[in-house]
N, C-alpha and C positions, 0 to 999 in steps of 0.2 A: 551480509545482505539483509536488509529489512524491507519487506514489502508490506507496509502497514495495511491492516484491515479497517482501521478507523478512517474517517473522512479526512482527506488531506487538509481541510480548512483548519484543523487543530495544530498542524505542524508550524514550527517557526521557520524562518527563511532558510536557515542551514539545513533543517530537516526536509523541507520541500525540495531543495536542490539535490540533496543526497538521494531522496526517493526517486526523483526523475532519472538520475544517473543509474541507480540500481535497477529500476524497472526497464531501462533501455538495455542494460546488461542481461537481465532476465529474458528479454525478447530475443536477444542474440542466442542465448542458450537454447531457448525453445525452438529457434529456427535451425539449430545445429551449426551455428557460425562461430563457435568458440570451443576451446578444449576444457577450460575450467568451469567450475560451479555446476557441472552437469547433474550432480546429485545433492544439491543444496536443498535442505528440508523446506525452505520457504517457497520453493518452486512446485512442490507436490500438488497443491490445489490447482495450479494452472495446468501442470502436466496431466492431471487426472480429469480435466474438463474435456468436453466433447471436441472443442476446437481451441487448443492451447494458445496459438498465436493470435487468434481473434480475441480471446479472453484478455491477453496481456495488452493488446491494442486498446481494448475498451478501458482497461485499467489506466493506461497511459493517457487516454483522452480526458479522463476526469482530473488527473494530476495536471495536465496541460491547461485545462479550464481554470483550475485554481490559480495557476501561475499567471495566466492572462488577467484574471480578476485582481491580482496584486501588482500588475504592471511589469511583470518579468517577461523576458524575451526568450522563451523556449522554442525550439525549432519544431514546428508542427509537421515537417517532412519526415521526422524520425518514426512516425507511426502512421498506420492507416486507420482513418476514422471508420467506425462501423456503426450502423444503425441498431444492430442487435448483436448480442453475444450470449453464450450460455451463462445463466445465473449461477453464481457460486454461493456457498454458504459460509458463515462464520458463527462461531458459538459466542454466547453471552460471556462465558468465561474468558475467551480470547480477547474480546473487546475490553473487558475489565483489566486483563493483564497488560494490554497495550497502553491503556490509559495510564496505568501506574508506571510503566516503562518510560512513556513520554514525560510524565511528571519528573521523574528522576533525571532525564536528560535536560529538561528545561530549567532545573535548579541552577545549573551552571551556565546555560546559554542564553536564557531569555526570561528574566523574572516577570516581565509584564504579561507575556503569554502564559506563564505558569499560573499567575493569579486568575486569568480567564478560564483556563482548563480546570482548575480546582473547583470552580463554581459549577461545572458540568458534571452531574451525577452519572448520567448515562450518555456516553458519546454515541454519535451516529456512525454507522459504518460507511465505508466507501460505497457509493451507490450501486455498484455491481454485486454487492453481497446482500444476501437475505440472512437475517439473524435467526438462529435456532438455539434451542436449549443446549447446554453442555458446558464442560469445563474448558480449560486451556487446551488448544489443539495439540494433538500428539506430535505433529511436526515441530512445534515450538519446544517441546520438552526433549526432543532428540538431539539438542545441541550439546 
């Protein structure tokens, strides 16, 4: 499971579709509607938020908006829109790590998008995240 901290606009088509599916799975986990993935490290920041389900719904809404901007047909009934949700944080180190991780994926999948992201020195986070100082997140390193 990869719940990207960087803005979904950087993802290629395959990455955006995968993110949508994985975030929907994360929502089911947070709602207690699945047996698997309950202890997946990528879920920690959502689980630790004041309102986990509201947080993942906000996360999904941004992924949905990106999909709509690209002309994709994601099902908006899969999440509940929220005007507000708890703000989560992401470290500069995590965003840098994710940029490099995405670059490695794009080498094989999407050379055009690879060129675009290589030009971006500092990627923007998913809008629900506030960037703070720090290294790669501890949940990333627990894999």
